[in-house]
C-alpha atoms as one frame of an Amber mdcrd trajectory, in Angstrom:
protein
   0.000   0.000   0.000   1.535   3.291  -1.087   1.658   6.406   1.043   3.141
   9.919   0.845   4.737  12.096   3.493   3.805  15.665   4.253   6.481  18.415
   4.371   6.599  18.075   8.164   7.037  14.317   7.871   9.884  14.658   5.372
  11.586  17.195   7.610  11.325  14.872  10.626  12.743  11.992   8.577  15.729
  14.122   7.462  16.451  15.214  11.044  16.306  11.586  12.196  18.762  10.570
   9.444  21.183  13.352  10.411  20.961  12.338  14.086  21.714   8.696  13.247
  24.682   9.751  11.047  26.042  11.993  13.825  25.694   9.186  16.377  27.474
   6.742  14.039  30.365   9.185  13.492  30.626   9.747  17.259  30.874   6.024
  17.965  33.367   5.527  15.102  35.565   8.303  16.419  35.498   6.799  19.931
  36.665   3.438  18.633  39.350   5.041  16.473  40.714   7.221  19.253  40.824
   4.614  22.001  42.237   6.136  25.163  42.477   9.636  23.710  38.674   9.938
  23.594  38.235   8.931  27.214  37.697   5.184  26.702  34.355   3.520  27.114
  32.849   6.018  29.536  35.117   8.966  28.838  33.831  12.382  27.840  33.524
  13.216  24.165  34.068  16.806  23.024  32.586  18.579  20.017  35.395  17.409
  17.759  34.323  13.779  18.166  31.039  14.188  16.305  32.771  14.928  12.998
  33.361  12.254  10.350  36.697  10.422  10.741  39.539  12.604   9.486  41.100
  11.661   6.183  44.745  12.288   5.365  43.840  15.432   3.436  41.935  16.833
   6.459  44.807  16.545   8.921  46.242  19.953   8.033  44.269  21.404  10.933
  45.581  20.407  14.348  43.039  19.427  17.051  41.876  22.547  18.828  43.209
  24.848  16.137  41.038  27.780  15.066  42.663  28.345  11.704  40.424  29.957
   9.098  42.165  28.177   6.219  39.527  26.102   4.477  41.506  24.421   1.742
  42.868  20.947   2.244  46.478  20.278   3.060  48.447  19.081   0.074  49.713
  15.538   0.076  53.296  14.842   1.030  55.760  14.813  -1.829  58.377  13.100
   0.321  57.186   9.606   1.074  60.246   7.325   1.122  60.692   3.748   2.350
  62.642   3.839   5.616  65.878   1.915   6.029  65.743  -1.006   8.464  69.100
  -0.278  10.111  69.289   3.463  10.722  72.082   3.577  13.299  75.037   5.290
  11.647  78.588   5.344  12.878  80.326   8.692  12.697  83.327   8.229  10.396
  86.602  10.091  10.389  86.823  13.360   8.494  88.218  13.076   4.976  90.931
  15.587   5.795  92.114  13.438   8.734  93.063  10.356   6.726  95.896   9.688
   4.332  95.263  10.515   0.643  95.394   6.820  -0.204  92.476   6.156   2.194
  90.312   9.084   1.122  88.623   7.324  -1.805  87.569   4.384   0.375  86.301
   6.704   3.133  84.492   8.857   0.570  82.620   5.796  -0.727  81.737   4.785
   2.852  80.250   8.221   3.474  78.280   8.040   0.207  76.824   4.700   1.312
  75.984   6.134   4.727  73.964   8.803   2.954  71.845   6.076   1.324  70.212
   5.357   4.700  66.694   6.857   4.733  65.051   8.441   7.780  61.531   9.519
   8.697  61.196  13.298   8.360  57.429  13.369   7.936  55.416  11.378  10.479
  58.078  11.502  13.216  60.631  14.246  12.444  62.161  14.063  15.938  63.144
  10.410  15.627  66.755   9.315  15.005  68.063  12.858  15.449  71.574  11.651
  16.259  71.856   9.550  13.096  70.218  12.231  10.954  72.904  14.646  12.076
  75.621  12.110  11.158  74.169  11.847   7.641  73.800  15.623   7.261  77.370
  16.249   8.428  78.742  13.589   6.047  76.888  15.107   3.101  78.020  18.648
   3.917  81.610  17.462   4.279  81.500  15.733   0.879  80.153  18.887  -0.780
  83.072  20.867   0.611  85.477  18.082  -0.313  84.633  17.924  -4.028  84.315
  21.716  -4.267  87.733  22.627  -2.880  89.870  19.638  -3.847  91.136  18.355
  -7.171  91.593  14.820  -8.502  89.195  13.416  -5.878  86.433  12.241  -8.257
  87.797   8.873  -9.319  86.041   6.272 -11.460  84.667   4.171  -8.533  82.983
   7.322  -7.169  80.606   7.781 -10.149  78.206   4.842  -9.584  78.125   5.536
  -5.838  77.180   9.207  -6.336  74.428   8.406  -8.844  73.045   5.626  -6.635
  73.088   7.837  -3.537  71.188  10.618  -5.332  68.656   8.189  -6.821  67.924
   6.523  -3.470  67.337   9.828  -1.715  65.476  11.791  -4.394  63.647   9.543
  -6.853  60.135   8.637  -5.696  56.572   8.451  -6.975  54.788  11.771  -6.529
  51.272  11.705  -5.033  48.220  13.125  -6.832  48.362  16.886  -6.881  46.165
  18.818  -4.460  46.854  21.963  -6.462  45.087  21.392  -9.800  44.718  25.054
 -10.713  48.393  25.942 -10.345  47.994  28.218  -7.320  50.973  29.395  -5.316
  52.861  27.065  -3.007  52.055  27.647   0.665  55.296  28.074   2.676  53.415
  27.058   5.843  53.202  23.564   4.382  56.975  23.214   4.314  58.289  19.665
   4.493  61.413  18.763   6.483  62.405  16.148   3.902  62.592  18.761   1.163
  64.721  20.955   3.396  67.198  18.072   3.596  66.842  17.418  -0.145  68.556
  20.666  -1.101  71.849  19.194   0.138  71.567  16.316  -2.341  70.781  18.644
  -5.244  73.694  20.858  -4.222  76.004  17.852  -4.036  75.004  16.618  -7.507
  75.402  20.110  -8.966  78.904  20.517  -7.502  79.712  17.010  -8.734  78.639
  17.906 -12.299  80.436  21.270 -12.231  83.706  19.921 -10.839  86.754  20.248
 -13.142  87.446  16.572 -12.373  84.068  15.462 -13.750  84.398  13.258 -16.847
  81.182  12.837 -18.904  82.644   9.823 -20.735  82.743   7.881 -17.453  79.522
   9.344 -16.029  77.424   8.501 -19.103  77.401   4.844 -18.008  75.390   5.841
 -14.936  73.673   9.140 -15.834  71.671   7.576 -18.628  68.198   7.851 -20.153
  66.567   6.125 -17.187  68.172   8.608 -14.779  67.029  11.567 -16.908  63.474
  10.221 -17.150  63.230   9.846 -13.369  64.619  13.352 -12.958  62.000  14.766
 -15.346  59.193  13.051 -13.429  60.138  15.071 -10.342  59.307  18.327 -12.164
  55.676  17.699 -11.206  56.580  18.320  -7.553  54.416  20.968  -5.877  57.415
  22.527  -4.126  58.849  25.368  -6.280  62.207  25.122  -4.483  62.656  21.534
  -5.603  61.642  22.429  -9.161  64.252  25.190  -9.136  66.955  22.707  -8.061
  65.768  20.301 -10.764  65.925  23.036 -13.387  69.570  23.760 -12.585  70.465
  20.065 -12.430  68.825  19.202 -15.763  70.448  22.187 -17.436  73.892  21.010
 -16.278  73.201  17.485 -17.555  72.022  18.865 -20.917  75.246  20.857 -21.218
  77.561  17.997 -20.213  76.041  15.027 -22.055  75.733  15.636 -25.798  74.304
  12.161 -26.355  71.362  12.866 -24.041  70.287  16.183 -25.578  67.884  14.805
 -28.180  66.413  12.416 -25.604  65.866  15.229 -23.084  64.093  17.365 -25.694
  61.945  14.403 -26.748  60.877  13.616 -23.183  60.078  17.274 -22.476  57.939
  17.229 -25.636  56.102  14.180 -24.292  55.406  15.984 -21.011  54.001  18.938
 -22.955  51.851  16.685 -25.169  50.312  14.986 -22.129  49.774  18.375 -20.514
  48.055  19.891 -23.582  45.920  16.995 -24.768  45.333  14.837 -21.670  45.805
  16.177 -18.145  46.022  19.982 -18.491  47.913  19.848 -15.211  51.637  19.802
 -14.476  53.484  21.823 -11.853  56.780  22.154 -13.728  55.787  23.597 -17.115
  57.264  27.030 -16.332  60.610  25.527 -15.269  60.793  23.253 -18.318  60.062
  26.217 -20.606  62.787  28.191 -18.855  65.274  25.418 -19.638  64.061  25.329
 -23.243  64.489  29.097 -23.514  68.227  28.758 -22.943  68.372  25.693 -25.231
  66.594  27.543 -28.077  68.989  30.446 -27.636  71.836  28.065 -28.502  70.269
  26.520 -31.606  72.501  26.684 -34.672  71.276  28.304 -37.895  69.558  27.374
 -40.087  67.041  25.789 -37.728  66.461  22.066 -38.099  63.020  20.895 -39.177
  62.699  19.140 -35.798  62.952  22.489 -34.002  60.380  24.166 -36.263  57.938
  21.320 -35.641  58.524  21.745 -31.905  57.517  25.407 -32.174  54.406  24.803
 -34.277  53.158  21.560 -32.713  54.172  21.976 -29.060  54.858  25.569 -28.028
  51.969  27.230 -29.865  49.258  24.784 -28.655  50.394  25.550 -25.089  48.524
  28.859 -25.514  45.133  27.149 -25.366  45.527  25.563 -21.907  43.445  27.096
 -19.102  46.402  27.581 -16.742  48.377  29.681 -19.266  49.008  32.437 -16.713
  51.281  30.115 -14.681  53.891  29.805 -17.443  53.073  32.481 -20.042  56.204
  34.692 -19.576  58.496  31.704 -20.200  56.389  30.559 -23.164  56.414  34.009
 -24.781  60.204  34.166 -24.345  60.621  30.821 -26.163  58.389  31.941 -29.054
  60.250  35.245 -29.473  63.584  33.382 -29.390  62.448  31.286 -32.350  61.392
  34.370 -34.329  64.734  36.045 -33.679  66.414  32.914 -35.054  64.163  32.588
 -38.117  61.884  35.454 -39.170  60.062  33.284 -41.739  58.256  31.598 -38.838
  56.447  34.859 -38.016  53.375  34.255 -40.164  52.492  30.769 -38.809  53.148
  31.970 -35.252  50.909  35.054 -35.525  48.155  33.102 -37.281  48.282  30.445
 -34.548  47.960  33.126 -31.858  44.933  34.553 -33.656  43.491  31.041 -33.899
  43.866  30.454 -30.146  42.804  34.009 -29.228  40.552  33.877 -26.131  36.926
  34.822 -26.652  35.591  35.217 -23.106  38.633  35.352 -20.796  39.837  38.954
 -20.619  42.967  38.421 -18.435  44.151  35.790 -20.927  43.441  38.228 -23.761
  45.726  40.775 -22.087  48.474  38.120 -21.980  48.059  37.502 -25.708  48.337
  41.249 -26.362  51.551  41.380 -24.302  53.066  38.513 -26.278  51.938  39.960
 -29.593  53.702  43.240 -28.835  56.903  41.325 -28.029  56.587  39.603 -31.422
  55.995  42.922 -33.209  59.129  44.321 -31.544  61.265  41.774 -33.444  59.182
  41.349 -36.613  60.712  42.057 -40.008  58.810  44.615 -42.174  58.479  42.043
 -44.965  56.851  39.579 -42.547  54.621  42.265 -41.039  52.968  42.849 -44.423
  51.860  39.192 -44.522  49.961  39.347 -41.217  48.910  43.000 -40.915  45.279
  42.624 -42.020  44.158  39.706 -39.773  46.310  41.116 -36.980  44.695  44.563
 -36.993  41.217  43.124 -37.421  41.818  41.408 -34.090  43.229  44.615 -32.591
  40.098  46.463 -33.734  38.007  43.934 -31.778  40.232  44.444 -28.734  39.890
  48.232 -28.937  36.104  47.732 -28.980  36.186  45.419 -25.945  33.954  46.527
 -23.039  36.691  45.246 -20.696  38.763  48.400 -20.291  42.052  46.551 -19.582
  41.842  44.747 -22.925  41.054  47.978 -24.799  43.752  49.857 -22.872  46.428
  47.212 -23.581  45.594  47.229 -27.299  45.735  51.038 -27.481  49.165  51.059
 -25.810  50.512  49.694 -29.106  50.288  53.284 -30.380  52.959  54.249 -27.809
  55.477  51.827 -29.363  57.746  53.645 -31.813  58.676  50.589 -33.885  55.051
  49.476 -34.226  54.076  53.018 -35.232  56.752  52.984 -37.940  55.293  49.734
 -39.298  51.773  51.217 -39.203  52.970  54.379 -40.947  54.509  52.370 -43.791
  51.265  50.417 -44.254  48.658  53.004 -43.260  46.643  52.522 -46.462  45.795
  48.971 -45.334  45.632  49.478 -41.567  43.718  52.755 -41.143  40.535  51.578
 -42.962  40.482  48.539 -40.628  41.079  50.469 -37.406  39.173  53.712 -38.079
  35.577  52.455 -37.540  36.454  50.832 -34.188  38.403  53.894 -33.011  35.809
  56.450 -34.090  32.825  54.485 -32.761  34.404  53.838 -29.353  35.580  57.436
 -29.013  31.858  58.227 -28.645  30.440  55.146 -26.961  33.054  53.541 -24.667
  32.193  53.837 -20.991  35.764  54.399 -19.725  37.261  57.911 -19.873  40.846
  56.608 -19.987  39.984  54.705 -23.157  38.584  57.915 -24.674  41.941  59.642
 -24.145  43.919  56.762 -25.643  41.592  56.590 -28.660  41.916  60.326 -29.296
  45.701  59.912 -29.155  45.564  57.065 -31.723  43.266  59.069 -34.028  45.558
  62.085 -33.742  48.573  59.973 -34.741  46.689  58.591 -37.733  45.676  62.119
 -38.752  49.270  63.364 -38.564  50.447  60.280 -40.425  48.261  60.784 -43.521
  45.711  63.608 -43.459  44.152  62.775 -46.842  43.704  59.096 -46.001  42.227
  60.045 -42.637  39.671  62.342 -44.319  38.780  59.619 -46.821  38.213  57.144
 -43.991  36.063  59.706 -42.170  33.876  60.265 -45.233  33.622  56.547 -45.904
  32.638  55.898 -42.284  29.927  58.575 -42.439  28.649  57.166 -45.724  28.441
  53.725 -44.152  26.571  55.171 -41.176  24.102  56.933 -43.482  23.636  53.711
 -45.424  22.920  51.849 -42.180  20.387  54.491 -41.138  18.650  54.270 -44.523
  18.559  50.487 -44.268  17.117  50.690 -40.765  14.481  53.169 -41.886  13.588
  50.944 -44.833  13.185  47.991 -42.486  10.915  49.972 -40.152   8.751  51.066
 -43.079   8.522  47.463 -44.241   7.227  46.392 -40.840   4.670  49.198 -40.861
   3.414  47.943 -44.227   3.214  44.415 -42.819   1.101  45.650 -39.922  -1.182
  47.602 -42.240  -1.628  44.605 -44.549  -2.494  42.426 -41.566  -5.014  44.958
 -40.246  -6.673  45.426 -43.630  -7.180  41.713 -44.232 -10.959  41.093 -43.702
 -10.486  37.327 -43.348  -8.321  37.663 -40.226 -10.075  38.154 -36.902  -8.789
  40.489 -34.214  -7.597  37.553 -32.098  -5.741  35.910 -34.982  -4.055  39.202
 -35.785  -2.564  39.268 -32.322  -1.490  35.620 -32.399  -0.386  35.561 -36.033
   1.803  32.570 -36.841   5.452  33.487 -37.434   5.388  31.319 -40.556   3.247
  33.967 -42.297   5.807  36.720 -41.710   8.258  35.702 -44.502   5.328  35.549
 -46.943   4.212  39.035 -45.911   7.775  40.312 -46.220   7.915  39.029 -49.798
   4.624  40.736 -50.564   5.859  43.994 -49.070   9.127  43.810 -50.976   7.209
  43.238 -54.228   4.983  46.163 -53.388   7.982  48.362 -52.551
């Protein structure tokens, strides 16, 4: 037998469900806490009626009144702990005979492969942690200030030590939108990690370093694991990685093509699959220096990289996180090969944002950087579609977009290009400038538009007058067309009213399908 509940009944049922859920959470929390919650008969405070805390909810300490609502990011430093963590403090390298230093150095490197817990229990094993830290600091000083100390047996030990301490699987990102790193969420493990990055950098930069020996150990697998760490949420680690990868790229000629290929793969996944990666800005910064060193003429591989990888990066939502580095890479390519200007500008116009004004301002910034290095012969190829887009920007109701576009008229080189091609550009820009000088809501935009119109007038008075007359003629034509349309509708109404077969009610609710027929009749009559 069916039945229905009244509003009061539904409300009572909901309250009962919430009470049962609260009671269940309270009992679950008691069981989970054990002695901390007062045991079987112990008191339960307000915190015990919440759902059991997940790992992401533990950012807030019990009793804390922090107003931060976002979840704590996951640890990026989860390492398997070593079983035997008791380290013996070894002699200093300076205190042993030169013949014993290599053996002692290797012992210290192996000591540094012991892993400690810095996350869940940072105060544990403090004595042995200090032994490891001191050994690592001593080795950094040793390879920095001494010569002929990096012997062949040292290479595999150094690479293994770095891999054990730094290579790990990163957790899912809790920062999908690319927001800033919170320094309050600092991790002790990453503080210790800087010593390992410093050691590897000094190792690579040492005059004793021999790439021919190291290439057996710093191979493609090592590079791939290093690149995976660029997705770390900690910007300090990404900065260390950037320096390290740049040194490897400079030292190992055989790995250069592989490094570029793997960076391309990261970009492809970012553009077409995930749209999230924390290290895009750092990777682009590395590529900026690599592009700067490309030999001329550019290889086809490098041109494809520009057109198929760098330019599609403009369409990703999180462009603002890495746009300065991306724009620098694009401009570097155009300085190397000016014939790439047309495909680059046309791609920017293709990816031009339609509804995101801050992103549109970024595109305008990049476009001005491109125009600063453009060749006059290449400018002619793109001037018409380019200034059609600028005319739309000048007409934008978002004043920052219109303002940024009008600042182009303060750039001397761009003005020289416009002056040389005014016959093509002024007819495109004049309607947008003149119309918005009267209708735009922002007074600052009015001033900038008057400045642009004044420059055009001084540039070519006759052309300016011709554009003015043409604009007025177009306006008059529009007014005549509008008037003609209004008269046509009046005739339609009169024809409908004069039709004796149509009742008053049907006149009001006339089917829209009869309107085209009436329009044809009116046009024939006109």
